[in-house]
N, C-alpha and C positions, 0 to 999 in steps of 0.2 A: 503493499500500500504506499502511496505516496501523496503528499497534500503541499499546495502551493498557493500563497494568498500575496495579491499584488494590487497596489492601487496605481490609478493613471488619471492624468488631468485631462481637462478640456482645452481647446485652443480656440483663438479668434484669429481669423485671417485678416491682414491687411491687403494683400492681393488675393483676390477672389479666386476660387475654384467654382466655375460655374459652366457645366457641360462636360460630356463625355464624348470620346471618340470609339470607346468599346465599353458597352454597358456591361457586359459579363464580366470582364477583368478589371472594370471601373478604371478605365484609363482616361485621364483628362485631355482637355484640347489646350491646356497651358500651364504653366509652371503656377504655383501659389505660394506664398509666405504666410506664416503665422506666428504668432507670440503664444508660447505655452504658459497656462497660468498655474499659479501655486495650489498644489494639492492640499494645503492646510485649509483653503477655503471651498473648494470646489474640486470633486474627485468622484471617480467610481472605483468601487472595492470589489474585487473579484476572488472567489476561492475555488480551485479546482483539486478533485480529489479523485486518484485512480485506485481500484481495487478489483482483486479476482471475485470478490464476494458479490459486486453488483451485478444485477441480471441484465441492465440496460443503461444507455446514456440518459441523463435526465439534466433538465437546467430549471433554476429557479431564478426569476428577475423581480427584484424590490418586492420579495414575499410571494410571489405568485409562480406557481409552475408553469411552464410554457412548453410548446410543441419543440421538441429538440430537432425536428425535421426542416427547420427554417433554411431556404436554401442557402443564404448566405453565411448563416452558422455552419451549415454543412462543409461549406467551401473552405472556411477557416480551420475547422477540424480536421477535414481531410489533407488539407496541405501540412499541417503541422505533423500528422500521422505519416505522411510520406518521407517526411526528414527526420522522423524520431530515429534516437540512438538508444533504445530501450533492449532489454533481453527479449529473446523471441516471444518467450512464454507471456510476456507481459503486454504484448502488442495485442493480444485478444481481450485484455482487461477493458470494463467500462468505464466511462468517466462520469463523474457528477460535478455539476457547476453551479456556483450560487453568487449572484451579483447584486450590488444595489449602488445608488446615487446617493451622495450627501446634499443634493440639491434637487430642486423641483424641475421636471422638464417643462412645467409651465412657464419657466422663467424665459423659455426660448433658447436656452443653452443647448449646445449640441451633444447630448447624451451619447449619440451614437459613435460619435470620435472617440470619447473616453472610454466607452463600453467596448468596442471592439479591439481599442488598443490594449485594454487591461485583459481582456479574454485572452488575446494572441500571445501577450508576453507571459502570462500564467501558464498557458498550455505549454509554450515553448521551453520554460522552464522545467515543467512536469514531465515533458518527453524528451528532455535533454537536447532539444533543437540549437545548433550554433550558428552564428552569424547574423546577419540582418534579416528581420522579420517584418519590417514595414511593409513590403509587399504582401505579404499574408493579411496584415491589419487593413491594408487598402482594399482587398478583396472582400471585407466585411462591409466597410464603409470608409469612402474614398478619404475624407479627411482624417480617419482614424490613423493613418500612416504618420501624420505630423504629431500626433499625441504619444508616439513612441518615444520621442525625444524632448528635451527640456530645452529651454532658452528661446531663440529665434530659429525658426525652421523654415526650410525651402523644400517643397514637393515638386520634384523634377519631373515634368510631364512624361519623358522618355520618347524614344522613337521606334524601339523595336516592337514587332507586332504582339508579341505575347507579354509586353510589359516588364521584361526582367531589369529594365533600365529605368522604370517608372518608380523611384524610390524617394525617401524622405532624407535629407541631409541637414545637420545642424549648421547654421550660419555663424552662430556665436552663442557660448552659454548665457545663462541667466546673469551670471556674476560680471560679464563684460558691460553691461549697462544696468547697474543695479539701482538707478534712480527710477527707473520705467515704471510706472504704475498703470493700474486697469480700473475703470469704473463701469459698470454694467447697469444700465437703467432699465426697468421693467415697466413699459407703459401700457403694454396690453399681454395679457397672458391667454387670450383665446387661441384656439387651434387655428392655423392659417387655411384659407380656402384653397391654396392650390400649394401642394407638396412641394418641397425641393426637387425631388426626382420628377415629378411631372414638369415642373417649371423648366429645368434643364432640357429635357426632351423638347419641349415646346419652343424654347428660345433656340436649340440648335437647327430645329428644322424650320424656322420661320423667319427669325432676325437676320437681315443683313449686317446691321450694326454689329452684331455679335461676332460675325466671322472678320469682319474688318478689325474688331477689337482683338481677337486672338492672334490674328497674322501680323499686326502691325503696330499695336500700342503695347501689348502685354509683355512682349519679349524685351523690350527696351526698358520698360517701367520695372520689370522683375530686378534687372541688374542695377537700376538705380536705388530701389529700396534695399536691396542687399548690400549695396555700397554705403547707403545712409546708416544702416544698422551697424555697419563694421566701424564707421567713422563716429558714429554717435551723433549725426546730424539731425536733431529733432525737427527743424524747421521743413527740412527736405522731406523727412520721414512722414511728419503730419500732412503735408501738402499732397504727397502721392497717395497716402492712405485715403485721404477723403475724396480725392478725385476718382480713385479706383472703386470706390463703395458709390460713388455717384454713376459712374459708368456702368456697373453691374445692373443698378436699377435701372438705367436708361436702356439697357438691352432687354431688360425684363418689360418694360413699356412698348419697346420696339417688337415684340413678340405678338403673334396673332393666333388668338385673342391675346389682348395686353394682360399683363400680369403685374399686379399692383400690391406690394408688400407693405409699403410706407404708409402712414396716417398722418393726419393733421399734425398731433403732437411731434411725430418723427420730424416733420419740416419745420416746425417751430422750434426744435432744439437746434436742428441745423442752423437755422436763421440766428439763433442766439449765440452760437459759438462763433460764427463768422461775424457777427455784432461786435462780440467781445474782443475779436481779435482786432477789429478797427479801432475800438475804444481804447486799448492797451497799446496799440501800435506794434504788436508782434504775435506771433502764433504761438499759442501755449497748450493747446489741445487738440487732439484730432478724433473726429467721429467716424465710425463705420458702422454699417448696417449688413447684417447677413440677409437671408430670406425671411424677413419678419420687421415688426416696426420698431423692435427694442434697439437703442444705440449701446454701442460699447465706445467708451472714450479712453484713448489713451493720452497720458500726459505725464511728467516729471514729478516727481514726490514734493518738491517745493511749491509747486502750483495747486496742489490738491485741496488746500484749505480755502482757497479764494474761489476756486471752479465750484466746490461744493456751496460756498455762500451765494455764489451766481445762481446756481439751479434752486436753491431753497428760496431766493427771492422771487425769481421768476416762475418757478414750478414748486409752490410751498406744499409740504406734504399734508396729507389728511391728518386732523387733528386726533382721529380716533386710531391711527396707525402708526403713532411715533414710536413706540416701544419696538417695532418689528420692521421699522423703515430703513434704518442704515445697517447694513450687514457686513460681516467680514471684519477687515482690520479697524481699529479705533480710528476715528477721524477727529482731527482738530477742527474747532469751531472758530471761526472769525467773523467780523462783520464786513459786509460789501461797502467798499467806499463809495460815498455820495458821488464823487468825480466819475467813477465808472458808470453808476446808475444814469448819470445825466447824459452818456453818451452812448448808452445803450438803446438800439431801435428794437423794441420788443416790448409787448404789453405783459402785465402780471396775470398769469392764468389761474383759475379757480383751483382750490386745493385739491389734490388727489390725482392729478393727470399723470404723475410718475408713480406707480404703486409702490416701489421700494427700489433700492440701488444696493450694488455689493461692490464693496472695495477690495481689491486686491493688488497682488504684484506678480511679477513674472517668476516663474517656478523651475526647478531643476529637472522635473521630468518624473517618470514612474519610478517606483519604490517596490521592493519585495519586502514583505512583513515576515518575520520568522517565528514570532512569538505563537503558541497554539491558542492564546487567548484572542489573537487577531483572526483566526479563521472564522468564517461563515458557515462552515460545515464541520461535523464531528463524527467519529466513528463509533458512537455508543450503541447504535442499534442499525437496523436495515429497513425501517419501517416508515420513516419520514416524518416521525412524531416530533413535537415540539419539546424543546427543553428550556422550560420557562426561565429557569435560574440563570441558565447560560445566557440566554436572550437579554434579560435585564442587564447582566453584568456587562455585556459587550455594548448594549446600547449607551450605557452610562459612560463606558470607556470611551468610545467613539465621540461622545457628546463632549467629554472632557477635553479629548484631543483638539477638536474645534475650538472650544472653549479657550485653550492655552494660547491659540493663535491670535486671538483678541487681545490678550493680556490685560484684560480688565473685566471685572465682575459683571459689570452691566452688560457689555458687547458678548460675554460668554453666555449669559442668560438668553439673550436673543438668539443667538446660535444654536443654543440647545433646542428652543422652540422649533426652529427652523429644521433641524435634522429630525425632530420628532414627526414634523409635519410631511417631510418629504416622502415618507414611505405611503401615505394615502394619495399625495400628490402626483407621484410619479407614474408613468404608463408602460415601463419597459421598453428599454432602448433599442431592443431589437425589433419592435414594432410588430409583434405578433397578434394574432385576433382571437383565437382561442385560449381562454384563461381557465386554470383551475385554481382555486384559491388555496394558499399555502402559508404556512406561518413564516414571519419575516425573517427568523433565525431557524435554519433548517437542520435537523439532525438526520443522519441516514444510516 
């Protein structure tokens, strides 16, 4: 019997992946670049266990047993087993998988990226697979290949037919630009009308602007963003990040029928950021939007207090949600200067337009957890029954880990509430349809 537990981060792209040249292998039409976020605030945790006692492969996601026959999952499992270095008799043993997120998928964060990265890395360790596994993670979810690495990551589109050169590479570690910070603003947590998968296909088939973008704009832009990261040129990094986000949504609008992910608050926040730059005379924050209305803001640590004050002034929080509004790292509070207010071209919106925000930093990437207390599965029996004491113990422990990252009691309490809520909010990052209710902590 063998057991491996891994945690893997989410990533937010600044040069967007939008469209595939091969749907089966998930080969993109252009390079993409992302920043890996810290696992202390946002991560997927996965335990995989191999045993001769197991009668079949099984998987639980966020406390719910799912169908192990999902095609994407089977591709990843098959590729891992092809490269396995186990003893021959162990190759016929069945595997059990249990995975959960410490953030709600309602936030719009790409849980499939952290999910498949975590799954692939855990399975690779379990089956003793050596070498780069980002190509396997990519076949589960494209952007998952970027979550196999920390810091600043570039996913090379590759040129080979079977995608062996479509891999993730680290541009620079998180430590190379330690001042970089990230603010995730949740303005709408409803399910989007057009999924990313459907949207990419439609854009690829119908948008002429899209093909101009991938052929003529993105190749040069990728190298420029890469260079900006290496040289820590925030002005260039921010300008290119915002331009690429705007262009991705332009090709969505150019699709037929058009795809619209942004809403009025999305545009209002974009306008506020540009107005803020005009008022201060310099670029201090970059916005980017994935396939949804929720902005991610990249900025340097020294500018965080003022940007938070800017958002609080023009998009005040709902007074009934103050305890759970600011999540993640502790945030210093300052007053927005009257001089800036006088030069901002924006109205003050009614409270609650931003539901909540998550403040985090750039992270070092996935980690393996070796303590038995960290495992989501145990070998006490083979019935799938609930081990209540173990569940409570591990939930408390995980909540404390997240709480330590905030380094103050109030923030830890908020994150504890968020961790407890996420089990009921999340909907399984492999997007299965058939569900069989299962305890959150699974005994096997």
